[in-house]
N, C-alpha and C positions, 0 to 999 in steps of 0.2 A: 471381493473387498479384502484388503490386507488388515489383519488385526494388529493392535499395538504390540503384542508380544512378537509377532513375526517381523515387524518393521524394526523394532529395537534389538531383537535377539540376533539378527544377522549382521549387525553393525559392529565394527571394531573401533571403538572410540579412541583408541591409542594409535591407530594407523595414521601416519603423517599425511597420506593422500586424502583420507576422509576429513582430517582436521583442516587441511588446505581448502578442500572443496566447500566445506561448511562455512569457513571463514570468508571465502570469496562470495558465497551466496549472501551472507549477512552484510558484507560491505556493499554489495550491489543494491540490496533493499534499502540500506541506510542512505546511500547516495540518492536514490529516487525520492526518498522522503525529504532529504535536505534540499533538493532542487525546488520543491514546492515552497518550502519556507523561505528560501532565498528569493524566489520570484515574488512572493507576496510582500516581502519587506522592501524590495528594490523597485518593483514595477507597479505603478498605479493602474495602468491599463489592465494588467493581469489581475489585479485585485477586483476591479470592476467586473471583468468577465467571469471570474470565479464566483463572485456574488450572484451573478445572473444564473450560472449553472446550478449553484446550490439552492437557489430559491425556486427554480423551475418546477420541481415536484410539488412544492407547497402551493404554487400558483395553480397547478392542475387540480389539486384537491379543493381549493377555495372556489375555483370557477365551477367545478362540477357540483359543489354543495349549494351554490346560489341558484342553479338551474332547477 
């Protein structure tokens, strides 16, 4: 396991390559998050399916509790 000191200690935060790499990682994650929001706002079918997926674990717990 890599400790926090080893992970941070070996990084050069002023290195342009490191800055570019971290910036592209952040933009990739941001894009993925934005896609979900855009689909929820614009697509009614996506909203319905997302509700089903999010409610599925709750249904499993309520069904097992009734038995």
